[in-house]
C-alpha positions as CSV (number, residue, x, y, z in Angstrom):
1,M,33.8,38.4,-48.2
2,A,34.9,41.8,-46.8
3,D,31.1,42.5,-46.2
4,V,31.0,39.4,-44.4
5,L,34.4,40.1,-42.1
6,R,32.6,43.8,-41.6
7,W,29.3,42.4,-40.2
8,G,31.2,40.0,-38.1
9,A,33.3,42.2,-36.2
10,T,30.2,44.5,-35.7
11,L,28.4,41.6,-34.2
12,L,31.0,40.7,-32.1
13,L,31.6,44.4,-31.0
14,C,27.9,44.6,-30.2
15,L,27.8,41.1,-28.0
16,L,31.0,42.6,-26.0
17,L,29.6,46.1,-25.7
18,G,26.2,44.0,-24.5
19,T,28.3,41.9,-22.1
20,V,29.9,45.1,-20.4
21,A,26.4,46.5,-20.1
22,L,25.1,43.4,-18.5
23,R,28.2,43.2,-15.9
24,A,27.7,46.9,-15.1
25,D,26.3,48.1,-11.5
26,T,23.3,50.5,-11.7
27,L,22.8,53.1,-9.2
28,I,19.4,55.0,-9.2
29,F,19.0,58.0,-7.0
30,T,16.0,59.4,-5.2
31,N,15.5,62.1,-7.8
32,G,15.5,59.3,-10.6
33,D,18.9,59.9,-11.9
34,T,20.5,56.8,-12.8
35,L,24.1,55.8,-12.8
36,T,25.8,52.7,-14.2
37,G,29.4,51.7,-13.5
38,S,30.9,50.0,-10.7
39,L,30.6,49.7,-6.9
40,L,33.6,50.2,-5.2
41,R,33.1,49.9,-1.5
42,A,30.1,50.7,1.1
43,D,29.8,51.2,4.7
44,E,27.2,52.5,7.4
45,H,26.8,55.6,5.8
46,G,26.6,55.3,2.1
47,C,28.7,53.7,-0.9
48,V,31.2,55.0,-3.0
49,F,30.5,54.3,-6.4
50,A,32.3,54.8,-9.6
51,S,31.0,55.4,-13.3
52,N,32.2,56.8,-16.9
53,L,29.8,60.0,-16.2
54,A,30.7,61.2,-12.4
55,N,34.1,59.6,-12.2
56,Q,34.0,58.4,-8.1
57,V,31.0,59.7,-6.1
58,T,30.0,59.3,-2.4
59,V,26.2,58.5,-1.9
60,P,24.6,58.5,1.6
61,W,21.9,55.9,1.8
62,D,19.0,58.1,2.4
63,N,19.7,59.8,-1.4
64,I,19.6,55.8,-2.7
65,R,16.7,54.6,-4.5
66,E,18.1,51.5,-6.1
67,L,21.3,49.9,-6.1
68,R,21.9,46.6,-7.9
69,T,25.4,44.9,-8.7
70,S,25.7,42.2,-11.4
71,T,28.7,40.6,-9.7
72,P,29.1,39.1,-6.0
73,Y,30.2,41.1,-3.0
74,V,30.9,40.4,0.5
75,V,28.8,42.5,3.2
76,V,30.2,42.0,6.9
77,D,27.2,43.1,9.3
78,V,27.6,44.6,12.8
79,H,28.1,41.6,14.2
80,G,31.2,40.5,12.1
81,Q,29.0,37.7,10.0
82,A,30.2,37.7,6.2
83,H,27.3,37.6,3.6
84,E,28.6,36.8,-0.1
85,G,26.4,37.5,-2.9
86,T,25.0,40.1,-5.5
87,L,23.1,43.0,-3.9
88,L,20.0,44.9,-4.5
89,V,19.6,48.0,-2.7
90,E,15.8,49.0,-2.0
91,N,14.9,52.3,0.2
92,A,17.7,51.4,2.7
93,S,17.1,47.7,2.5
94,L,19.7,45.7,1.5
95,I,19.5,42.4,-0.3
96,V,22.3,39.5,-0.7
97,S,21.2,36.8,-3.2
98,N,23.6,33.7,-3.4
99,P,22.4,30.6,-5.6
100,A,23.5,28.7,-3.4
101,S,21.4,30.0,-0.3
102,Q,18.2,31.6,0.2
103,P,18.3,35.6,-0.1
104,E,19.3,37.5,3.2
105,F,18.1,40.8,4.0
106,L,19.8,43.7,6.0
107,S,18.9,47.2,6.8
108,A,21.7,49.9,6.1
109,G,22.2,50.3,9.7
110,E,23.2,46.7,9.8
111,V,26.1,47.1,7.4
112,R,29.4,47.8,8.6
113,L,31.1,47.2,5.3
114,V,31.0,46.2,1.8
115,V,34.0,45.2,-0.6
116,D,34.8,43.2,-3.3
117,P,35.5,39.4,-2.7
118,K,39.4,40.0,-3.8
119,T,39.9,42.9,-1.3
120,Y,37.9,41.3,1.4
121,V,40.0,38.1,1.4
122,S,43.3,40.0,1.0
123,A,43.0,43.1,3.0
124,I,40.6,42.0,5.9
125,T,40.9,38.4,6.5
126,A,44.6,37.9,5.3
127,H,47.4,37.9,8.2
128,P,50.5,39.6,6.5
129,A,53.7,37.7,7.7
130,P,56.2,40.0,10.1
131,W,58.0,41.3,7.1
132,Q,55.1,42.0,4.6
133,S,53.4,45.2,4.4
134,W,55.7,48.0,5.7
135,R,55.3,51.0,4.6
136,G,56.9,54.3,5.4
137,Q,60.6,56.2,4.5
138,I,64.1,55.5,4.7
139,T,66.7,58.2,4.6
140,G,70.4,58.1,4.0
141,G,73.2,61.1,3.9
142,F,76.9,61.3,3.7
143,S,79.9,64.0,3.7
144,Q,83.1,63.8,3.2
145,L,86.2,66.4,3.5
146,S,89.8,65.5,3.1
147,A,92.3,68.6,3.5
148,T,94.1,69.8,6.9
149,Q,91.6,68.3,8.7
150,N,89.8,65.3,7.7
151,S,86.1,64.1,8.3
152,I,83.4,62.1,7.6
153,S,79.6,61.8,8.6
154,Y,76.7,59.7,7.6
155,T,73.2,60.1,8.8
156,T,70.6,57.4,8.4
157,Q,66.6,57.4,9.4
158,A,63.9,54.9,9.0
159,V,60.0,55.2,10.0
160,L,58.0,52.4,9.1
161,Q,54.4,51.4,9.6
162,R,52.8,47.8,9.4
163,P,49.0,48.8,9.6
164,V,46.7,45.7,9.5
165,P,44.5,45.9,7.2
166,R,46.2,48.0,5.3
167,L,44.3,50.0,3.1
168,E,43.4,53.3,4.9
169,W,39.9,53.4,4.2
170,L,39.4,50.0,6.1
171,P,38.8,50.3,9.9
172,Q,42.1,49.6,11.5
173,K,42.6,46.9,14.0
174,S,46.2,47.2,14.9
175,N,49.4,48.7,13.7
176,T,53.2,48.2,14.1
177,L,55.8,51.0,14.6
178,F,59.8,50.9,13.9
179,H,61.4,53.9,14.0
180,F,65.7,54.4,13.8
181,Q,67.7,57.9,13.6
182,G,71.6,57.9,13.6
183,T,74.3,59.9,13.3
184,Y,77.9,59.2,13.4
185,G,80.8,61.6,12.5
186,K,84.6,61.6,12.7
187,L,86.9,64.5,12.8
188,S,90.5,64.1,12.6
189,Q,93.6,66.3,12.3
190,P,97.5,65.7,12.3
191,G,99.0,65.9,16.3
192,A,95.2,66.3,17.6
193,P,93.1,63.7,18.8
194,T,90.5,62.6,16.7
195,V,86.4,63.9,17.9
196,R,84.0,61.2,17.3
197,T,80.1,61.8,17.1
198,S,77.9,59.1,17.5
199,I,73.9,59.3,18.4
200,F,71.1,56.8,17.7
201,T,67.7,56.6,19.0
202,A,65.4,52.8,17.4
203,G,62.2,52.4,19.1
204,L,59.3,49.7,18.4
205,E,55.4,50.4,19.3
206,Q,53.1,47.4,18.9
207,D,49.5,49.3,18.4
208,Q,45.8,47.3,19.1
209,S,42.4,49.8,18.3
210,I,39.8,49.4,20.8
211,S,38.0,52.3,18.9
212,Q,37.8,54.2,15.3
213,R,39.9,57.0,17.6
214,L,41.3,55.1,20.5
215,Y,44.1,52.6,20.9
216,V,46.4,50.8,23.5
217,F,50.1,50.3,23.0
218,A,52.9,48.6,24.1
219,N,56.4,50.2,23.3
220,T,60.3,50.2,23.6
221,Q,63.2,52.5,23.2
222,F,66.8,52.7,23.1
223,D,68.9,55.8,22.9
224,H,72.9,56.5,23.0
225,N,74.3,60.0,22.6
226,A,77.7,60.1,23.2
227,A,77.4,64.4,23.3
228,Q,75.4,63.7,26.2
229,G,77.5,61.3,28.0
230,L,74.4,58.5,27.4
231,Q,76.0,55.1,26.7
232,L,72.6,53.5,26.5
233,Q,68.9,54.2,27.8
234,Q,66.4,51.4,27.6
235,A,62.9,52.4,28.3
236,Y,59.8,49.7,28.5
237,G,56.5,50.4,29.0
238,G,52.7,51.1,27.4
239,G,49.7,53.4,27.2
240,L,46.7,55.1,25.4
241,G,46.6,56.8,22.1
242,W,44.2,59.1,20.4
243,K,43.3,59.5,16.8
244,L,42.7,63.3,17.6
245,L,42.2,64.1,13.7
246,R,42.1,62.4,10.4
247,T,41.7,63.7,7.1
248,S,43.0,63.5,3.7
249,A,45.8,66.2,4.4
250,T,46.4,66.4,7.8
251,S,46.5,63.5,10.6
252,L,47.4,64.1,14.3
253,D,47.7,61.9,17.2
254,L,48.2,62.2,21.1
255,K,49.9,59.6,23.3
256,A,50.7,59.2,27.2
257,D,52.2,55.9,28.2
258,L,54.0,55.0,31.7
259,H,57.6,53.3,31.5
260,W,60.2,52.0,33.3
261,T,63.7,53.5,32.1
262,N,67.1,52.5,32.6
263,Q,70.0,54.9,31.9
264,R,73.5,53.8,32.0
265,F,76.6,56.9,31.3
266,N,80.1,56.5,30.1
267,S,81.6,57.3,33.8
268,A,78.5,58.4,35.6
269,P,76.2,56.4,37.9
270,S,73.4,54.6,36.2
271,D,70.1,55.6,37.0
272,R,66.4,53.9,37.4
273,F,63.3,55.3,37.4
274,L,59.5,55.4,36.8
275,A,58.4,57.9,33.8
276,S,55.7,59.3,31.9
277,S,55.9,60.5,28.0
278,F,53.2,62.8,26.8
279,T,53.6,62.8,22.9
280,E,52.6,64.7,19.8
281,S,52.5,63.5,16.5
282,M,51.5,65.4,13.2
283,R,51.7,64.9,9.7
284,H,50.4,67.2,6.8
285,N,50.5,67.2,3.2
286,Y,51.2,70.6,1.6
287,G,50.4,69.4,-2.1
288,R,53.3,67.0,-3.0
289,L,55.2,68.4,0.3
290,I,54.9,66.6,3.3
291,W,55.7,68.1,6.7
292,T,55.9,65.6,10.0
293,Q,56.9,66.9,13.1
294,N,56.2,65.0,17.0
295,V,57.1,66.8,20.3
296,S,57.5,64.7,23.5
297,L,57.4,65.9,27.2
298,T,58.7,62.9,29.8
299,P,58.7,63.5,33.4
300,S,60.0,61.5,36.0
301,Y,57.7,60.0,38.7
302,T,60.7,58.3,41.2
303,K,63.7,61.0,40.2
304,G,62.4,64.2,39.8
305,L,65.7,65.7,37.5
306,A,65.6,63.3,35.2
307,Y,63.0,64.6,32.9
308,Q,63.4,64.9,29.4
309,M,62.3,66.6,26.3
310,S,62.4,65.8,22.4
311,G,61.6,67.5,19.2
312,M,61.7,66.5,15.7
313,S,60.4,68.3,12.4
314,A,61.0,67.2,8.9
315,W,60.4,68.1,5.3
316,A,60.1,65.7,2.3
317,I,60.5,67.3,-1.1
318,P,59.4,64.8,-3.9
319,V,62.0,64.7,-6.5
320,Y,61.5,61.8,-8.8
321,K,58.7,59.1,-8.0
322,M,59.6,57.3,-4.8
323,M,62.7,59.7,-4.1
324,S,62.3,62.9,-2.1
325,V,65.0,65.3,-0.4
326,N,64.6,65.1,3.1
327,F,65.4,67.9,5.7
328,T,65.2,67.3,9.6
329,V,65.9,69.0,12.4
330,I,66.0,67.0,16.1
331,D,66.2,68.1,19.6
332,D,67.1,66.0,22.6
333,Y,67.2,67.7,26.1
334,I,68.3,65.4,29.3
335,N,68.2,67.2,32.3
336,N,70.6,64.9,34.2
337,P,73.8,63.9,31.6
338,Q,76.7,63.1,32.7
339,P,78.5,65.6,34.3
340,G,80.9,68.3,32.0
341,F,78.4,67.7,29.1
342,L,75.7,69.8,27.9
343,K,72.2,69.1,28.6
344,N,70.8,70.0,24.9
345,S,71.7,68.1,21.6
346,L,70.4,69.7,18.2
347,Q,70.7,68.1,14.9
348,Y,70.7,69.2,11.6
349,S,70.7,66.7,8.4
350,T,69.9,66.4,4.9
351,G,69.8,63.4,2.7
352,L,67.8,61.3,0.2
353,Q,64.8,59.4,1.2
354,F,63.2,56.7,-0.3
355,N,59.5,55.9,0.3
356,L,57.9,52.5,0.6
357,H,54.1,52.1,-0.3
């Protein structure tokens, strides 16, 4: 009986291994080397292939003699049409085979993207709801002192984005950006007036890609800074953005816009003027440490003295899973504050950051 069980287990294992082997994709290089594994994705430049021997490799089409898949994939051509079926690549010519239709023939230059059907449906054709697919960071800090003087302060920051499609290696169609940064503080002492600090900025931007590097955008921003006598500043406009640099460690964007600004001060007359913002934004990974910074220069065209400048630099140090410690410096300069207030506002803050993926 034991021999029968052992023989049956061996047969079952062989069948399973044979099934796995039959389902594996095969990649043959021009020099005759062969890899078995699974095709992850491909584009007009080449394919990304995963195998047990070589892990994940990226291979240009010129180095591929043959690629054969055992499961269906979706091929998106340069015209945006989708073709689904098993793939056979021979000498830079791709054949898509589907039992329900005739084989389709494409050259490597006609291939824009190759992905599995699940990724195609969830990441390319899907249209997420406004509250879905957000990622970014939310930071909060708090301090309190109880003595002869009583003080309390809060800092909050949220930097969120919603790219469509969500996967970073897919060509981006659009991107929604939201940011909020707020500081509130109160210092009181018996027999002395209470001193309050109230600063916040919030903005929303919608990007639409026009090429791999260029995009147009519409944006709006609201600012309040009691330290400069600014009750509320509203800006509405749009412009052009350029993704100057994209590497695994660094991203660098340049943007220019034209916007209409409405300023209201606590007691000074309100101002309305046409202005532009020229902005540089960078994000860089030093291993697990993340440094983000942006600098913005905002000249006014219809009220020359109402120019502004701002800068932000932040470090995020991971501590546990999606939690990090954040250190941020923000400098805001308004050339036309309410009389009696300084033009410059400098903030230092630290807090606990939660990363959304």
